[in-house]
C-alpha positions as CSV (number, residue, x, y, z in Angstrom):
1,X,-283.9,38.8,-76.3
2,X,-283.3,42.4,-75.8
3,X,-281.8,44.8,-78.3
4,X,-278.1,44.3,-78.8
5,X,-275.4,46.9,-77.9
6,X,-272.4,47.3,-80.1
7,X,-269.0,47.3,-78.4
8,X,-265.7,47.2,-80.4
9,X,-267.5,45.8,-83.4
10,X,-269.2,43.0,-81.4
11,X,-272.8,42.8,-80.3
12,X,-273.8,42.3,-76.6
13,X,-277.0,40.3,-76.4
14,X,-279.1,39.2,-73.4
15,X,-280.5,35.7,-73.9
16,X,-284.0,34.6,-72.6
17,X,-282.4,32.9,-69.6
18,X,-280.9,36.3,-68.5
19,X,-277.3,35.4,-69.5
20,X,-275.2,37.8,-71.6
21,X,-273.3,36.9,-74.8
22,X,-270.8,38.5,-77.0
23,X,-271.7,37.9,-80.7
24,X,-270.3,38.8,-84.1
25,X,-272.0,41.2,-86.4
26,X,-273.5,38.1,-88.1
27,X,-275.1,37.2,-84.7
28,X,-272.8,34.2,-84.1
29,X,-272.0,33.8,-80.4
30,X,-268.3,34.4,-79.7
31,X,-268.0,34.3,-75.9
32,X,-270.3,33.7,-73.0
33,X,-272.5,33.2,-71.2
34,X,-271.8,36.0,-68.7
35,X,-273.9,36.7,-65.6
36,X,-273.8,40.5,-66.2
37,X,-273.8,42.9,-69.1
38,X,-270.8,44.6,-67.7
39,X,-268.7,41.4,-67.9
40,X,-269.8,40.8,-71.5
41,X,-268.9,44.4,-72.4
42,X,-265.5,44.1,-70.7
43,X,-264.7,40.9,-72.8
44,X,-265.9,42.5,-76.0
45,X,-263.7,45.6,-75.4
46,X,-260.5,43.5,-75.4
47,X,-261.4,41.2,-78.4
48,X,-259.8,42.0,-81.7
49,X,-261.8,41.7,-84.9
50,X,-260.2,39.4,-87.4
51,X,-260.2,40.7,-90.9
52,X,-259.0,38.8,-94.0
53,X,-255.7,39.9,-95.4
54,X,-256.1,42.3,-98.2
55,X,-255.9,40.7,-101.7
56,X,-252.8,41.6,-103.7
57,X,-253.4,43.1,-107.1
58,X,-251.0,43.6,-109.9
59,X,-248.2,41.7,-111.5
60,X,-246.6,40.6,-108.2
61,X,-249.7,38.6,-107.2
62,X,-248.9,35.3,-105.3
C-alpha cells in the first residue's frame, strides 16, 4: 500500500490491487473501492466526521 493522504479528516489509501479506499483515522475502510484517487478524494471531501456528543458536567447532568 502507498502512503495515505489526509482529506477532510479521512485517509485516502491505495490497496495492493490498485483500488482506492477512504478510511478513518483508525485505518478502518469507510468507502470504496474507487478506480481513481480523485474519486476517493471527492467522496472524502463531502463526508462529515461523526464526533460523540460532548459530555455534560455539573448539576444538570442527565
